[in-house]
C-alpha positions as CSV (number, residue, x, y, z in Angstrom):
1,E,13.3,2.4,-9.7
2,P,9.7,3.6,-9.4
3,R,7.6,0.7,-8.0
4,D,4.2,2.1,-7.1
5,L,2.2,5.4,-7.1
6,D,-0.9,6.8,-5.6
7,K,-2.9,10.0,-5.6
8,T,-2.8,11.7,-2.2
9,P,-5.7,13.4,-0.3
10,D,-4.7,16.8,-1.7
11,G,-4.4,15.7,-5.3
12,S,-0.6,15.3,-5.4
13,W,1.0,12.1,-6.6
14,V,3.4,10.0,-4.5
15,V,5.8,7.6,-6.3
16,A,7.6,4.9,-4.2
17,D,11.2,4.5,-5.5
18,T,12.8,1.2,-4.4
19,T,16.3,2.0,-5.6
20,L,16.6,5.3,-3.8
21,G,14.5,4.2,-0.8
22,L,12.4,7.3,-0.8
23,L,9.2,8.9,-2.2
24,F,8.8,11.5,-4.9
25,V,5.9,13.9,-4.4
26,I,4.6,15.5,-7.6
27,A,2.3,18.5,-7.1
28,A,-1.3,18.1,-8.3
29,D,-0.6,20.7,-11.1
30,G,2.7,19.1,-12.0
31,S,4.6,22.3,-11.1
32,S,7.1,20.7,-8.6
33,V,8.6,17.4,-7.6
34,E,10.0,16.9,-4.1
35,R,11.9,14.1,-2.4
36,M,10.5,12.7,0.8
37,S,12.3,10.3,3.1
38,V,10.5,7.7,5.3
39,P,11.9,5.5,8.1
40,L,12.1,2.4,5.8
41,N,15.1,0.8,4.1
42,D,12.9,-0.6,1.3
43,V,10.1,1.6,-0.1
44,S,8.1,-0.5,-2.5
45,T,4.4,0.3,-2.2
46,V,2.2,3.3,-1.4
47,T,-1.6,4.0,-0.9
48,S,-3.7,6.6,0.7
49,D,-7.1,7.4,2.4
50,A,-8.8,10.7,3.0
51,S,-6.2,11.9,5.5
52,H,-3.1,9.7,5.3
53,V,-0.5,8.3,3.0
54,F,0.7,4.8,3.8
55,V,4.1,3.5,2.7
56,G,5.4,0.0,2.9
57,G,8.3,-2.3,2.2
58,A,10.4,-5.0,3.7
59,D,10.6,-3.1,7.1
60,G,6.9,-2.7,7.6
61,V,4.3,0.1,7.1
62,V,4.4,3.8,8.0
63,R,1.5,6.2,8.1
64,I,2.0,9.8,7.2
65,G,-0.5,12.5,8.1
66,W,-1.0,14.3,4.8
67,P,0.3,16.7,3.9
68,D,2.3,17.9,6.9
69,G,1.5,15.5,9.7
70,P,3.7,13.1,11.6
71,T,5.2,9.8,10.3
72,E,4.8,6.7,12.4
73,V,5.5,3.0,12.0
74,I,2.1,1.2,12.3
75,D,3.1,-2.4,11.4
76,E,6.4,-4.2,11.3
77,R,5.4,-6.9,8.9
78,S,6.8,-6.7,5.5
79,V,4.5,-5.8,2.6
80,D,4.5,-6.2,-1.1
81,G,1.3,-4.3,-1.7
82,L,-1.0,-1.9,0.2
83,H,-4.5,-0.9,-0.5
84,V,-7.5,0.7,1.4
85,A,-10.8,-1.1,0.8
86,N,-14.0,-0.5,2.8
87,G,-12.1,1.8,5.1
88,I,-9.5,-0.9,6.0
89,L,-5.8,-0.9,5.2
90,W,-4.8,-4.2,3.7
91,G,-1.3,-5.5,3.0
92,T,0.1,-8.4,1.2
93,N,3.2,-10.6,1.7
94,T,4.3,-14.2,1.2
95,E,3.9,-15.2,4.8
96,W,0.5,-13.6,5.6
97,G,-1.1,-13.5,2.1
98,V,-3.7,-10.6,2.3
99,F,-3.9,-9.2,5.9
100,E,-5.2,-6.2,7.8
101,V,-2.4,-3.8,8.5
102,N,-2.0,-3.2,12.2
103,G,-4.6,-5.9,12.8
104,S,-5.0,-9.7,12.9
105,R,-7.6,-10.4,10.1
106,R,-6.5,-12.4,7.1
107,L,-8.4,-13.0,3.9
108,E,-8.6,-16.6,2.9
109,I,-8.4,-16.9,-0.9
110,P,-8.4,-20.5,-2.0
111,G,-5.9,-21.2,-4.8
112,L,-3.9,-17.9,-4.3
113,R,-0.2,-18.7,-4.4
114,R,1.3,-15.3,-3.9
115,A,-0.6,-12.1,-3.1
116,G,0.6,-9.0,-4.9
117,R,-0.9,-5.6,-5.7
118,M,-4.5,-4.9,-5.0
119,A,-7.2,-2.5,-6.4
120,G,-10.9,-1.8,-6.0
121,N,-13.2,-1.6,-3.1
122,N,-15.9,-4.2,-3.5
123,P,-14.8,-6.5,-4.9
124,L,-11.2,-6.2,-3.8
125,L,-9.0,-7.4,-6.6
126,V,-5.8,-9.2,-5.7
127,A,-3.1,-10.0,-8.3
128,D,-1.2,-13.3,-8.1
129,P,2.1,-12.7,-9.9
130,L,3.0,-16.4,-9.7
131,L,-0.1,-17.7,-11.3
132,G,-0.8,-14.7,-13.5
133,N,-4.4,-14.5,-12.1
134,V,-6.5,-11.8,-10.5
135,W,-8.8,-12.8,-7.6
136,A,-12.0,-10.9,-6.7
137,V,-12.9,-10.9,-3.0
138,D,-16.5,-9.9,-1.9
139,M,-15.8,-7.4,0.9
140,D,-19.4,-7.6,2.1
141,A,-18.5,-11.1,3.5
142,I,-15.6,-9.7,5.6
143,E,-16.4,-9.3,9.3
């Protein structure tokens, strides 16, 4: 079951497949599709920055140096969504809401019931699947 996808630093696409618990890497020109395993039981979300791909799920978050670098666990908190905004990797889950992966910052969003997927840089958009709303967070106000 494909759950999330993101474009990698080299232009390939990575698809997180929850059912198979792995990633599919699609070449930028569409010429090949490769399977990639990660040390997570539940692969549900993926995002990237200029040099890494981040994969998350119930077991936490791993960072992969892209395209051939090491894979390492960087946070053991479960995540439903991952997104890089203003150079910071943010995660979402029911316990922490929106939080800095491998950090202690949390975004206080009044009225948010369940943080889901995220998009954008400034504002950071946070979907709330329970309320059916999208919240906009001014990232300039984040210290």
